[in-house]
C-alpha positions in Angstrom: 82.9 92.9 107.4 86.7 92.5 107.0 88.8 93.5 110.0 92.4 94.8 109.6 95.5 93.9 111.6 98.8 95.8 111.6 102.4 95.0 112.5 104.4 98.1 113.5 107.5 98.6 115.7 107.5 94.9 116.8 103.9 95.0 118.0 100.5 93.9 116.6 97.5 96.2 116.4 93.9 95.2 115.6 91.4 94.2 114.7 90.2 97.5 113.3 87.2 98.3 111.1 88.0 100.0 107.8 87.6 103.6 109.0 90.0 103.2 111.9 92.4 101.0 109.8 92.6 103.7 107.2 93.5 106.4 109.7 96.0 104.1 111.5 97.6 103.4 108.1 98.0 107.1 107.4 99.7 107.6 110.7 101.9 104.5 110.4 102.9 104.4 106.7 105.8 102.0 107.2 103.6 99.3 108.9 102.5 96.1 107.3 98.9 95.0 107.2 96.7 91.9 106.9 93.0 91.1 106.6 91.0 88.0 105.6 91.7 87.2 102.0 95.4 88.2 102.1 97.9 85.4 101.8 100.5 87.2 103.8 101.3 90.5 105.5 101.8 93.3 102.9 103.1 96.9 103.1 100.4 99.5 103.6 101.2 100.9 100.1 100.0 97.5 98.7 96.5 97.9 100.2 94.8 100.5 98.1 91.5 100.2 99.9 93.0 101.8 102.9 94.0 104.8 100.9 90.6 105.0 99.2 88.8 104.9 102.6 91.0 107.8 104.0 89.3 110.5 101.9 87.7 113.8 103.1 84.3 112.2 102.7 84.1 108.6 103.9 81.4 106.1 103.3 81.5 102.9 105.4 78.8 100.2 105.1 78.1 97.6 107.8 75.9 94.7 106.8 76.0 91.8 109.2 73.1 89.7 110.3 71.8 89.7 113.8 68.4 89.5 115.5 68.1 93.2 115.0 70.1 93.9 111.8 70.8 97.4 110.7 72.7 98.6 107.7 74.6 101.8 108.1 77.0 104.3 106.5 79.3 106.7 108.3 80.0 110.0 106.5 82.5 112.7 107.1 86.0 113.2 108.5 86.4 115.6 111.5 82.6 115.9 112.1 80.8 112.7 111.3 77.3 111.4 111.1 75.9 107.9 110.8 73.0 107.1 108.4 71.1 103.9 109.4 69.0 102.1 106.8 65.9 100.5 108.2 64.0 97.6 106.5 60.2 97.6 106.7 59.1 97.4 110.3 62.7 97.7 111.6 63.7 100.0 114.5 66.6 101.8 115.9 67.1 103.9 119.0 68.8 107.2 119.3 70.1 109.5 122.1 67.8 112.5 122.7 68.9 115.3 120.4 71.1 113.1 118.2 68.7 113.2 115.1 70.1 114.8 112.0 67.4 113.8 109.5 65.0 111.0 108.7 62.8 109.9 105.8 59.2 110.8 106.3 58.4 107.0 106.4 60.2 106.8 109.8 58.0 107.3 112.9 59.6 108.9 116.0 58.4 107.8 119.4 59.8 108.8 122.8 60.3 105.7 125.0 61.1 105.3 128.7 64.4 103.4 129.0 66.1 101.7 126.1 63.2 99.6 124.7 65.4 96.4 124.8 62.6 94.5 126.6 59.2 95.5 125.1 57.4 93.0 127.3 58.6 94.6 130.5 56.2 96.4 132.8 56.2 100.0 133.7 58.2 99.5 136.9 61.0 97.8 135.0 61.0 100.5 132.4 61.2 103.1 135.1 64.1 101.2 136.6 65.9 101.1 133.3 65.3 104.8 132.8 66.5 105.5 136.3 69.8 103.7 135.5 70.3 106.1 132.6 69.6 109.0 134.9 72.4 107.9 137.2 74.9 108.3 134.3 73.6 111.9 133.7 71.7 111.0 130.6 68.1 111.7 129.6 65.4 109.4 131.1 64.1 109.0 127.6 65.4 107.7 124.3 63.8 108.1 120.8 62.6 105.0 118.9 62.7 105.3 115.1 60.5 102.8 113.2 60.1 102.3 109.5 56.4 102.2 109.1 56.3 101.3 105.5 55.5 97.7 104.6 57.6 97.5 101.4 60.2 100.3 101.2 63.4 100.9 103.1 63.9 104.1 105.0 66.9 106.0 106.5 67.5 108.0 109.6 70.7 109.8 110.5 72.4 110.7 113.8 75.0 113.4 114.0 78.0 113.6 116.3 77.6 116.4 118.9 81.2 117.8 118.5 84.2 117.1 116.2 85.5 113.5 116.5 84.9 110.0 115.4 81.8 107.7 115.4 82.8 104.1 116.3 80.5 101.3 115.2 80.6 98.4 117.7 79.2 95.0 116.8 78.6 93.9 120.4 78.7 90.2 119.9 82.3 90.6 118.6 83.2 91.8 122.1 81.6 89.3 124.3 78.2 91.0 124.2 79.2 93.9 126.4 81.3 97.1 126.2 81.8 99.6 129.0 82.0 103.2 127.8 81.9 106.8 129.0 78.5 108.0 130.2 78.1 110.6 127.4 79.4 108.8 124.3 76.4 106.8 123.3 74.8 108.0 120.0 72.5 105.3 118.6 72.0 101.5 118.4 69.8 98.8 117.0 66.7 98.1 119.0 67.4 95.4 121.4 70.7 96.8 122.7 70.5 97.4 126.4 72.0 100.6 127.8 72.7 100.1 131.5 75.0 101.2 134.3 78.5 99.9 135.1 79.8 100.6 138.6 83.6 100.7 138.9 84.8 97.8 141.0 87.2 99.9 143.0 86.2 103.0 144.8 89.5 104.7 143.9 88.6 104.5 140.2 85.3 106.2 141.0 86.5 108.9 143.3 89.6 109.9 141.2 88.9 108.6 137.7 87.8 111.9 136.2 84.7 110.3 134.5 83.1 109.4 137.8 82.2 106.2 139.6 79.4 105.4 137.1 79.9 104.5 133.4 77.5 103.1 130.8 77.3 99.5 129.7 76.1 98.5 126.2 74.9 94.9 126.1 73.5 92.8 123.3 74.5 91.3 120.0 73.7 94.1 117.6 75.3 97.3 116.4 75.8 100.3 118.7 77.4 103.6 117.8 79.5 105.7 120.2 81.1 109.1 119.6 84.4 110.3 120.9 86.5 113.4 120.4 89.4 113.8 118.0 91.1 110.7 116.7 90.3 107.2 118.0 92.9 104.6 118.9 92.1 100.9 119.4 94.5 98.9 121.5 94.4 95.1 122.2 95.8 94.3 125.6 97.2 90.9 126.2 96.8 89.0 129.5 98.3 91.1 132.3 99.4 93.8 129.8 98.9 97.3 131.2 98.5 100.8 129.8 98.4 104.1 131.7 96.1 106.7 130.1 95.0 110.2 130.9 91.6 109.6 132.5 89.5 111.6 130.1 91.0 109.8 127.1 89.3 106.5 127.9 86.3 106.1 125.6 85.5 102.5 126.5 86.8 98.9 127.0 85.6 95.4 126.9 84.3 93.8 130.1 87.4 91.8 130.8 89.7 94.8 131.0 90.6 95.9 134.6 90.2 99.6 135.3 91.9 101.3 138.2 93.6 104.7 139.0 97.3 105.2 139.7 99.2 108.4 140.7 100.7 110.3 137.8 104.2 110.0 139.1 105.9 111.8 142.1 104.2 114.5 144.1 106.1 117.1 142.1 104.9 115.6 138.9 101.3 115.3 140.1 101.2 119.0 141.2 103.2 120.6 138.4 103.3 118.2 135.5 100.0 119.4 133.9 98.7 115.9 133.4 96.5 115.8 136.5 96.9 113.9 139.7 96.0 110.5 138.5 96.1 108.3 135.4 93.8 105.5 134.4 95.4 102.1 134.7 94.1 99.6 132.3 95.0 95.9 132.5 94.3 93.2 129.9 93.1 91.0 128.4 90.7 93.0 126.2 90.2 95.8 123.8 90.4 99.5 124.7 89.2 102.6 122.8 91.0 105.9 123.4 90.3 109.4 122.2 92.7 112.2 121.5 90.4 115.1 122.4 88.1 114.5 125.4 85.2 116.9 125.6 86.2 118.2 129.0 89.6 119.2 127.7 88.1 120.9 124.6 85.6 122.8 126.8 88.4 123.9 129.2 90.5 125.3 126.3 87.5 127.1 124.9 86.6 128.6 128.3 90.2 129.8 128.8 90.1 131.5 125.4 86.9 133.4 126.1 87.4 137.1 127.3 86.8 137.7 130.9 83.4 139.3 131.8 85.0 142.5 133.1 87.0 143.1 129.9 
């Protein structure tokens, strides 16, 4: 899979998969871009595949070998779904309630934990499920298996609210990505879904997303969902970024995560941005979302008529 890089306003952005690259190009039309196969950096206008990808209905195919390979397509723009193609006997796991449709050949089975270690005993499986419960997720996941011996089959998982599905090839990011506790959608069987405890208590107490986050570990594909538009940032060594706490979707394991005050006392109380900001420190990659679910829910709640009206 080709990954894209951009040069804009004196900084470098990337790597990005085609979906995010197309959206970045639309928002930064004066940038220059490069990918494997290009001899030099070119204007975005000279990369027609970026314009072709940025259509109302988008199809993205990932086909990379791993111990648990899955081929997939991401469809849609504002409200997306991912369709996973399973070879005979191949499996994928999905979050409870994420199924959109499946071929009849695909068998559904509820499993305790994430199924990453099929040889583990019941106590270990209960422990893995308990870790998911700590993040507020369901104890159980659903295992989807193509039972046919010759034919391929498909299963699709839908995003729970408007936003973007981000495919993550975990071995591209050191085998581990830390993410919000409610953004996991589906993955290849073998991906471990665990718990990540913030290293600093301040990040847990004031971080907005709580002390506990999810960790996705393995070498295969995982799919996470986030609200609105997704931004990928590559932070260099000691490079820092201040972010609204709910906007953090995930980051690689090397990134430092802490909480800092959102300015002076006056700014914290009356600025409308909350009391604290997430303080991210490189090196590593960070994924940000423009529309956190909590913010969307708050606006919808404020728009509803009062009960006594």
